[in-house]
C-alpha positions in Angstrom: 110.4 104.4 120.4 114.1 104.1 121.3 115.3 104.1 117.7 116.9 107.4 116.7 118.9 108.6 113.8 121.6 111.3 113.8 121.8 114.4 111.5 119.1 115.4 109.2 116.8 113.4 106.9 117.2 113.6 103.2 114.9 115.5 100.9 112.2 113.1 99.7 112.6 110.8 102.7 109.5 109.6 104.5 109.5 110.4 108.2 107.2 109.5 111.0 106.0 112.7 112.9 104.1 113.6 116.0 102.0 116.8 115.6 103.1 119.2 118.4 101.4 122.5 117.4 98.6 123.4 115.0 98.6 127.1 113.9 96.2 129.0 111.6 98.2 128.3 108.4 100.9 125.8 109.5 101.6 122.7 111.5 104.6 121.9 113.6 105.8 118.3 114.1 108.5 116.4 115.9 110.3 114.0 113.6 110.2 110.9 115.9 113.3 109.3 114.4 115.5 112.4 114.3 114.3 114.3 117.4 114.0 117.5 115.3 111.2 119.9 114.5 109.6 120.3 111.1 106.9 122.5 109.6 104.0 121.7 107.3 102.5 124.7 105.5 98.7 124.6 105.2 99.1 124.1 101.4 101.0 120.9 102.1 98.4 119.5 104.5 95.8 118.3 101.9 94.9 119.0 98.3 92.3 121.7 97.7 90.9 124.4 99.9 91.2 123.8 103.7 88.5 125.5 105.8 89.7 124.2 109.2 93.2 122.7 109.4 92.2 120.8 112.5 89.9 118.6 110.4 93.2 117.0 109.2 95.6 117.2 112.1 95.5 117.7 115.8 98.2 117.8 118.5 99.5 114.4 119.4 98.5 112.7 116.1 101.1 110.5 114.4 101.5 111.2 110.7 103.8 110.2 107.9 105.3 113.1 105.9 107.8 113.5 103.1 110.7 115.9 103.5 110.4 118.8 101.0 113.4 121.1 101.9 116.1 121.3 104.5 118.1 124.3 105.7 120.6 123.0 108.1 122.0 126.4 108.9 118.6 127.7 110.0 117.6 124.3 111.3 114.4 124.4 109.1 112.7 121.2 107.8 109.8 121.7 105.5 107.4 118.8 105.3 104.4 117.7 103.2 101.5 115.5 104.3 99.5 115.6 101.1 102.3 114.2 99.0 102.4 110.9 100.8 100.2 108.3 99.1 98.2 105.8 101.1 100.5 103.0 99.9 103.7 104.9 101.0 102.1 105.7 104.4 101.3 102.0 105.0 104.8 101.0 104.1 106.3 103.5 106.5 104.0 102.5 109.3 104.8 98.9 108.6 108.5 99.6 109.0 107.9 101.4 112.3 105.6 98.6 113.5 108.4 96.0 112.9 110.9 98.2 114.6 108.7 98.6 117.7 108.4 94.8 117.7 112.2 94.5 117.7 112.4 96.9 120.6 109.8 94.9 122.5 111.9 91.8 122.0 114.9 93.7 123.6 112.7 95.1 126.3 111.5 91.6 127.3 115.0 90.3 127.1 116.1 93.1 129.5 113.5 91.9 132.0 114.7 88.3 131.6 118.3 89.2 132.2 117.5 91.9 134.8 119.2 94.5 132.7 118.4 98.2 132.2 116.3 98.2 128.9 117.8 101.4 127.6 121.4 100.2 128.2 120.6 96.8 126.7 119.1 98.4 123.6 122.3 100.4 123.1 124.4 97.3 123.5 122.4 95.4 120.9 121.4 98.2 118.5 124.7 99.9 118.1 126.5 97.2 116.2 123.4 96.4 114.2 122.8 100.0 113.1 126.4 100.2 111.8 125.2 97.8 109.0 121.4 98.1 108.9 119.0 101.0 108.7 116.7 99.4 111.3 117.3 96.8 114.1 114.4 94.6 112.9 116.1 94.2 109.5 119.0 92.3 111.1 116.5 90.2 113.2 114.5 89.3 110.0 117.6 88.4 108.0 118.8 86.2 110.8 115.6 84.1 110.8 115.7 84.1 107.0 119.2 82.6 107.1 120.7 85.6 105.3 122.6 86.9 108.3 124.0 85.4 111.5 123.5 87.5 114.6 126.5 85.6 116.1 128.8 87.8 114.0 127.9 90.8 116.1 130.1 92.1 118.8 127.7 91.5 121.6 128.5 89.7 124.9 127.8 86.0 124.6 125.3 85.7 127.4 123.2 88.5 125.9 123.6 87.2 122.3 122.5 83.7 123.1 119.4 84.9 124.9 118.7 87.4 122.1 118.9 84.8 119.4 116.5 82.5 121.2 113.9 85.3 121.5 114.4 86.5 118.0 113.8 83.0 116.6 110.8 82.6 118.8 109.1 85.9 118.0 110.0 86.5 114.3 108.8 84.2 111.5 110.8 83.7 108.3 109.5 85.7 105.4 107.6 83.7 102.8 108.1 84.1 99.0 105.5 83.6 96.3 106.3 82.6 92.7 103.9 82.2 89.8 103.5 80.5 86.5 101.0 80.3 83.6 99.6 76.9 82.7 97.7 76.4 79.4 95.6 73.3 79.1 94.1 71.9 75.8 91.7 69.0 75.6 89.0 68.0 73.0 87.6 65.1 75.0 83.9 64.9 75.5 84.3 65.2 79.2 87.1 67.8 78.9 85.7 70.2 81.5 85.7 67.5 84.1 89.1 66.2 83.0 90.6 69.7 83.5 89.0 70.0 86.9 90.3 66.7 88.0 93.8 67.6 86.7 93.9 70.9 88.5 92.9 69.3 91.7 96.0 67.2 91.5 98.1 70.3 91.7 96.4 71.9 94.7 97.8 71.9 98.2 97.9 74.3 101.2 100.7 76.4 99.5 99.3 76.5 96.0 96.5 78.6 94.5 95.2 78.3 90.9 93.3 81.1 89.2 91.5 80.9 85.8 92.7 83.5 83.3 90.5 82.5 80.4 91.0 80.7 77.1 92.3 77.6 78.8 95.0 79.4 80.7 95.5 79.3 84.5 97.8 81.1 86.9 99.5 79.0 89.6 100.8 80.8 92.7 103.0 79.0 95.1 104.1 80.3 98.5 106.9 78.9 100.6 109.6 79.9 103.1 112.3 80.4 100.4 112.7 80.3 96.6 114.2 76.8 96.5 111.2 75.4 98.3 108.7 77.4 96.2 110.4 76.2 93.0 110.1 72.6 94.1 106.5 72.9 95.0 105.7 74.6 91.7 107.4 71.9 89.7 105.6 69.2 91.6 102.2 70.9 91.1 102.8 71.4 87.4 104.0 67.9 86.9 100.9 66.4 88.7 98.5 68.5 86.6 100.3 67.8 83.3 100.4 64.0 84.0 96.7 63.9 84.9 95.6 65.8 81.8 97.8 63.8 79.5 96.3 60.6 80.8 93.0 61.9 79.6 94.2 62.8 76.1 94.9 66.5 76.7 98.0 68.6 76.6 99.5 71.2 79.0 102.2 73.8 78.5 103.8 75.8 81.3 105.6 79.1 81.4 107.0 81.0 84.5 105.5 84.5 85.0 
């Protein structure tokens, strides 16, 4: 990974580490993003009694830790593995995965332009990292329409080719909005009427879940909030119109 950060991490920060040495009662790691060494005491490897520390970590293993304490004067960084939940670990790994994808885009661009990949990364990443924590965040915001890469101080030839590759390789983020629809009907064929009405509101971007007592949750996914709102309104209108034609009523509330 080419991405690096200067200085020291903050206490409580999640860091990606590579295990470099496993001792009897401690583990030494390289903080991949900072290029510094940290230490995990055996009590911070896993909850409970540990008979063999190598059952949990071995040299070369990638792990996500949280920073407990920092002593910049001594150059000490105390880490914890056991305090990182599965959810937080997945989030950190997802961030790193996206950053590696951004680096791959730059690497392929370097091959296309016959440039040195390390030098090209520096040209592209330097202006981005002045405003963003990670390179991939700027790429993502560009395809989402929230940021224009053309604003960066990057040579035009490189920038044009970069934008083409970013727009080819990164998809816009989707958003999901929800609402609660309550349907009432006392018609003899009420169950079938409700099924028919709900069918009118379904499409590839819409899911409907039964909550009980005549209530349904509608989830709509789209590229942005404006498109999602339009799809949700259309779905609710179609269901409401259908059930009213059959003598029922429907009320809707956003979640």
